[in-house]
N, CA and C atoms as an extended XYZ file, in Angstrom:
168
Properties=species:S:1:pos:R:3:atomname:S:1:resname:S:1:resid:I:1 pbc="F F F"
N        11.607      -11.319        8.383 N   UNK     1
C        11.777      -10.835        9.879 CA  UNK     1
C        10.195      -11.333       10.466 C   UNK     1
N         9.273      -11.927        9.929 N   UNK     2
C         8.662      -12.430       10.608 CA  UNK     2
C         7.158      -11.410       10.939 C   UNK     2
N         7.131      -10.438        9.755 N   UNK     3
C         6.229       -8.872       10.135 CA  UNK     3
C         5.314       -8.829        8.776 C   UNK     3
N         3.744       -8.750        9.326 N   UNK     4
C         3.175       -9.037        7.923 CA  UNK     4
C         3.289       -7.833        7.300 C   UNK     4
N         2.784       -7.649        6.082 N   UNK     5
C         3.249       -7.110        4.677 CA  UNK     5
C         2.290       -6.506        3.819 C   UNK     5
N         2.146       -5.661        3.982 N   UNK     6
C         1.051       -5.076        2.643 CA  UNK     6
C         2.020       -4.703        1.187 C   UNK     6
N         1.163       -4.744        0.535 N   UNK     7
C         2.532       -5.030       -1.138 CA  UNK     7
C         0.811       -5.263       -2.125 C   UNK     7
N         1.013       -4.290       -2.931 N   UNK     8
C         0.507       -4.488       -4.417 CA  UNK     8
C        -1.037       -3.723       -4.159 C   UNK     8
N        -0.319       -2.573       -3.453 N   UNK     9
C        -1.363       -1.684       -2.838 CA  UNK     9
C        -0.848       -0.364       -3.868 C   UNK     9
N        -0.242        0.203       -4.552 N   UNK    10
C         0.059        1.158       -5.263 CA  UNK    10
C        -0.694        1.534       -6.150 C   UNK    10
N        -0.304        2.465       -6.949 N   UNK    11
C        -0.811        2.439       -8.940 CA  UNK    11
C        -0.818        1.736       -9.782 C   UNK    11
N        -1.189        1.931      -10.898 N   UNK    12
C        -0.997        0.733      -11.833 CA  UNK    12
C         0.164        1.115      -12.732 C   UNK    12
N         0.659        0.207      -12.711 N   UNK    13
C         2.172        0.989      -13.948 CA  UNK    13
C         2.879       -0.557      -14.377 C   UNK    13
N         3.877       -0.434      -14.531 N   UNK    14
C         4.723       -1.540      -15.562 CA  UNK    14
C         6.341       -0.959      -15.206 C   UNK    14
N         6.988       -2.012      -15.326 N   UNK    15
C         8.171       -2.153      -15.547 CA  UNK    15
C         9.205       -1.747      -13.957 C   UNK    15
N         8.331       -1.887      -12.668 N   UNK    16
C         9.052       -1.068      -11.757 CA  UNK    16
C        10.392       -1.050      -11.336 C   UNK    16
N        11.010       -0.139      -11.147 N   UNK    17
C        12.325        0.204      -10.918 CA  UNK    17
C        13.199       -0.480      -11.786 C   UNK    17
N        12.621        0.039      -12.875 N   UNK    18
C        13.633        0.536      -14.406 CA  UNK    18
C        13.586        1.702      -15.114 C   UNK    18
N        14.168        1.471      -15.764 N   UNK    19
C        14.357        2.705      -16.846 CA  UNK    19
C        13.453        3.234      -17.362 C   UNK    19
N        12.242        2.329      -17.593 N   UNK    20
C        10.739        2.227      -17.926 CA  UNK    20
C         9.763        1.983      -17.774 C   UNK    20
N        10.145        2.275      -15.951 N   UNK    21
C         8.973        2.166      -15.350 CA  UNK    21
C         7.615        3.506      -15.438 C   UNK    21
N         6.435        3.066      -15.416 N   UNK    22
C         5.622        3.828      -15.343 CA  UNK    22
C         4.311        3.664      -14.654 C   UNK    22
N         3.882        4.686      -14.435 N   UNK    23
C         2.257        4.779      -13.499 CA  UNK    23
C         0.916        5.618      -14.673 C   UNK    23
N         0.166        4.470      -14.328 N   UNK    24
C        -1.244        4.832      -15.109 CA  UNK    24
C        -1.772        6.036      -14.258 C   UNK    24
N        -1.643        7.394      -14.924 N   UNK    25
C        -2.266        8.103      -14.011 CA  UNK    25
C        -3.514        8.400      -13.372 C   UNK    25
N        -4.665        7.717      -14.520 N   UNK    26
C        -6.073        7.682      -13.748 CA  UNK    26
C        -6.291        6.622      -12.607 C   UNK    26
N        -5.124        5.905      -12.430 N   UNK    27
C        -4.900        5.041      -11.100 CA  UNK    27
C        -4.696        5.834       -9.888 C   UNK    27
N        -3.803        7.015      -10.029 N   UNK    28
C        -3.864        7.721       -8.728 CA  UNK    28
C        -5.315        7.724       -7.766 C   UNK    28
N        -6.143        7.889       -8.452 N   UNK    29
C        -7.094        8.380       -7.375 CA  UNK    29
C        -8.195        6.988       -6.896 C   UNK    29
N        -8.474        6.370       -7.720 N   UNK    30
C        -8.589        4.920       -7.128 CA  UNK    30
C        -7.503        4.726       -6.415 C   UNK    30
N        -6.415        4.309       -6.049 N   UNK    31
C        -5.570        3.853       -5.142 CA  UNK    31
C        -5.651        4.785       -4.211 C   UNK    31
N        -5.978        6.018       -4.098 N   UNK    32
C        -5.507        6.744       -3.054 CA  UNK    32
C        -7.210        6.107       -2.327 C   UNK    32
N        -7.997        5.957       -2.584 N   UNK    33
C        -9.297        5.807       -2.065 CA  UNK    33
C        -9.357        4.711       -1.563 C   UNK    33
N        -8.258        3.592       -1.944 N   UNK    34
C        -8.076        2.152       -1.516 CA  UNK    34
C        -7.278        2.219       -0.145 C   UNK    34
N        -6.637        3.067       -0.298 N   UNK    35
C        -5.771        3.038        0.832 CA  UNK    35
C        -6.070        3.631        1.944 C   UNK    35
N        -6.727        4.901        1.512 N   UNK    36
C        -7.168        5.628        2.852 CA  UNK    36
C        -8.713        4.604        3.406 C   UNK    36
N        -9.522        4.040        2.534 N   UNK    37
C       -10.452        2.969        3.323 CA  UNK    37
C        -9.732        1.949        4.247 C   UNK    37
N        -8.864        1.463        3.599 N   UNK    38
C        -7.999        0.463        4.585 CA  UNK    38
C        -7.490        1.409        5.778 C   UNK    38
N        -6.613        2.215        5.920 N   UNK    39
C        -6.437        2.818        7.122 CA  UNK    39
C        -7.769        2.950        7.816 C   UNK    39
N        -8.694        3.343        7.415 N   UNK    40
C       -10.130        4.042        8.128 CA  UNK    40
C       -11.035        3.045        9.170 C   UNK    40
N       -11.086        1.559        7.927 N   UNK    41
C       -11.265        0.004        9.145 CA  UNK    41
C       -10.957        0.299       10.357 C   UNK    41
N       -11.794        0.204       11.491 N   UNK    42
C       -11.140       -0.272       12.802 CA  UNK    42
C       -10.803       -1.429       12.717 C   UNK    42
N       -10.738       -2.571       12.407 N   UNK    43
C       -10.368       -3.808       12.597 CA  UNK    43
C        -8.921       -3.767       12.139 C   UNK    43
N        -8.418       -2.631       11.750 N   UNK    44
C        -6.594       -2.641       10.885 CA  UNK    44
C        -6.381       -2.238       12.311 C   UNK    44
N        -6.839       -1.559       13.280 N   UNK    45
C        -6.179       -0.853       14.853 CA  UNK    45
C        -5.236       -1.887       14.912 C   UNK    45
N        -5.337       -2.929       15.225 N   UNK    46
C        -4.720       -3.965       15.933 CA  UNK    46
C        -3.819       -4.021       15.013 C   UNK    46
N        -3.551       -3.624       13.420 N   UNK    47
C        -2.242       -4.207       12.584 CA  UNK    47
C        -1.645       -3.211       12.548 C   UNK    47
N        -2.184       -1.531       12.486 N   UNK    48
C        -1.230       -0.733       11.813 CA  UNK    48
C        -0.094       -0.509       12.981 C   UNK    48
N         0.213       -0.868       14.508 N   UNK    49
C         1.501       -0.364       14.546 CA  UNK    49
C         2.493       -1.633       13.985 C   UNK    49
N         2.174       -2.392       13.602 N   UNK    50
C         2.833       -3.260       12.801 CA  UNK    50
C         3.464       -2.713       11.563 C   UNK    50
N         2.841       -2.227       10.927 N   UNK    51
C         2.563       -1.345        9.927 CA  UNK    51
C         3.902       -0.896        9.895 C   UNK    51
N         3.798       -0.021       11.286 N   UNK    52
C         4.857        1.610       11.538 CA  UNK    52
C         6.167        0.619       11.914 C   UNK    52
N         5.830       -0.957       11.840 N   UNK    53
C         7.786       -1.252       11.876 CA  UNK    53
C         7.903       -1.714       13.602 C   UNK    53
N         6.302       -1.313       14.428 N   UNK    54
C         6.470       -2.101       15.680 CA  UNK    54
C         6.836       -3.753       15.593 C   UNK    54
N         7.389       -4.258       16.767 N   UNK    55
C         7.311       -5.514       16.780 CA  UNK    55
C         6.301       -6.385       17.775 C   UNK    55
N         6.083       -7.430       17.218 N   UNK    56
C         4.763       -7.931       18.040 CA  UNK    56
C         4.834       -8.271       19.425 C   UNK    56
């Protein structure tokens, strides 16, 4: 679709989208801080509308 995509920012885990999917609970806080820091970065202001699905 030609839109930038952020991926790999979720919690640490394995076997995504299977019956054996799991996460490491200890990764929740650090990944939350990562996402919050990225969203708080002023240079991302031009990218945020794209993340919300707006067309360039």
